[in-house]
C-alpha positions as CSV (number, residue, x, y, z in Angstrom):
1,M,-18.7,-7.5,-13.6
2,D,-21.0,-10.1,-12.6
3,G,-20.2,-11.9,-9.7
4,G,-23.1,-13.3,-9.4
5,S,-26.0,-12.7,-7.1
6,G,-25.3,-10.5,-3.6
7,S,-21.8,-9.8,-4.8
8,E,-20.9,-5.8,-3.6
9,V,-17.8,-3.8,-6.2
10,R,-15.7,-1.6,-2.8
11,I,-14.4,1.3,-4.7
12,E,-11.5,3.2,-1.6
13,L,-11.7,7.6,-1.4
14,R,-9.3,9.0,1.0
15,R,-12.5,9.0,4.5
16,G,-12.9,5.6,3.6
17,T,-14.5,2.6,1.7
18,V,-18.2,3.0,-0.9
19,T,-19.8,0.0,-1.7
20,I,-22.5,-1.0,-4.2
21,P,-24.5,-4.0,-5.9
22,S,-21.8,-5.1,-8.2
23,S,-26.0,-4.9,-10.7
24,S,-25.2,-1.2,-9.8
25,C,-21.7,-1.4,-11.0
26,D,-22.8,-3.2,-14.2
27,A,-24.6,0.2,-15.1
28,L,-22.4,1.9,-14.5
29,L,-19.8,0.3,-17.2
30,E,-22.6,0.0,-19.4
31,Q,-23.1,4.3,-18.8
32,L,-19.2,4.7,-18.7
33,A,-19.0,2.8,-22.3
34,S,-21.1,5.4,-23.8
35,R,-19.1,8.5,-22.0
36,D,-15.9,7.7,-23.6
37,A,-16.3,11.3,-24.4
38,L,-15.7,12.5,-21.2
39,S,-11.8,12.9,-19.9
40,D,-10.5,9.8,-17.9
41,V,-13.7,8.1,-18.3
42,P,-12.2,4.9,-20.2
43,D,-9.1,4.9,-17.5
44,V,-12.2,4.3,-15.3
45,R,-13.9,1.4,-17.5
46,E,-10.8,-0.1,-17.3
47,A,-10.4,0.3,-13.5
48,F,-13.3,-1.0,-12.6
49,L,-13.0,-4.1,-14.8
50,A,-9.4,-4.6,-13.2
51,A,-10.5,-4.9,-9.9
52,G,-13.5,-6.6,-10.5
53,T,-15.7,-7.7,-7.0
54,T,-11.9,-9.2,-5.2
55,Q,-10.9,-5.2,-4.7
56,P,-11.3,-2.5,-4.6
57,V,-12.0,0.0,-6.9
58,S,-8.5,2.5,-7.3
59,L,-9.5,5.7,-8.6
60,T,-6.8,9.4,-9.3
61,D,-8.6,12.5,-9.0
62,P,-9.2,13.6,-12.4
63,Q,-10.3,9.4,-12.5
64,K,-12.4,10.2,-9.6
65,L,-14.0,13.8,-11.6
66,G,-14.6,11.9,-14.4
67,L,-16.7,9.5,-12.2
68,R,-18.5,12.0,-10.4
69,N,-19.5,14.1,-13.6
70,A,-20.7,11.0,-15.2
71,I,-23.1,9.9,-13.0
72,S,-23.9,14.0,-12.4
73,F,-24.8,13.5,-16.5
74,W,-26.0,9.7,-15.7
75,V,-28.8,12.1,-13.3
76,D,-29.3,14.7,-15.8
77,E,-30.7,12.2,-18.1
78,K,-32.9,10.8,-15.3
79,G,-34.9,13.9,-15.4
80,G,-32.6,14.4,-12.4
81,S,-33.3,12.2,-9.9
82,Y,-31.5,9.8,-8.5
83,D,-34.2,7.8,-7.5
84,E,-34.2,6.6,-11.5
85,L,-30.5,5.6,-10.5
86,P,-29.5,1.9,-9.8
87,A,-28.8,0.7,-6.2
88,G,-25.7,2.8,-4.0
89,I,-25.0,5.2,-7.0
90,H,-26.1,8.7,-5.5
91,T,-23.9,7.9,-2.6
92,L,-20.9,7.0,-4.5
93,R,-21.5,10.6,-6.6
94,D,-21.7,12.1,-2.6
95,A,-18.3,10.5,-2.0
96,L,-17.3,11.6,-4.9
97,Q,-17.9,14.9,-4.2
98,A,-16.8,14.9,-1.2
99,D,-13.6,13.4,-2.3
100,L,-12.2,16.1,-4.1
101,A,-13.3,18.8,-1.4
102,V,-10.1,18.0,0.3
103,V,-8.2,18.8,-3.2
104,G,-10.3,21.4,-3.9
105,I,-12.5,20.4,-6.5
106,P,-16.2,22.5,-6.0
107,D,-19.1,20.3,-6.8
108,E,-20.5,20.9,-10.1
109,P,-23.1,23.6,-10.4
110,R,-26.6,22.5,-10.5
């Protein structure tokens, strides 16, 4: 996604927009590329690539769920520590969960 130093990617959710550094988005896209088996993950990656850094990323509820799950798998691989993830990814995961809770999708068990 490489929008240059200091650029950000915005993800549009029901309760507002979450912003992450483009470098964190690049790392997220790498994770998504390796998780094509998860439902809707390929579509999520395409949505991020289509939006780039010029417009907010807009996702469907199934895409949000796939992204939340991909982030959860990622953190599990890091030993359960969100501190090991790039800047903004933990905030994005929590915002996705809050957004999904509005439509009755519960948090995954830990």
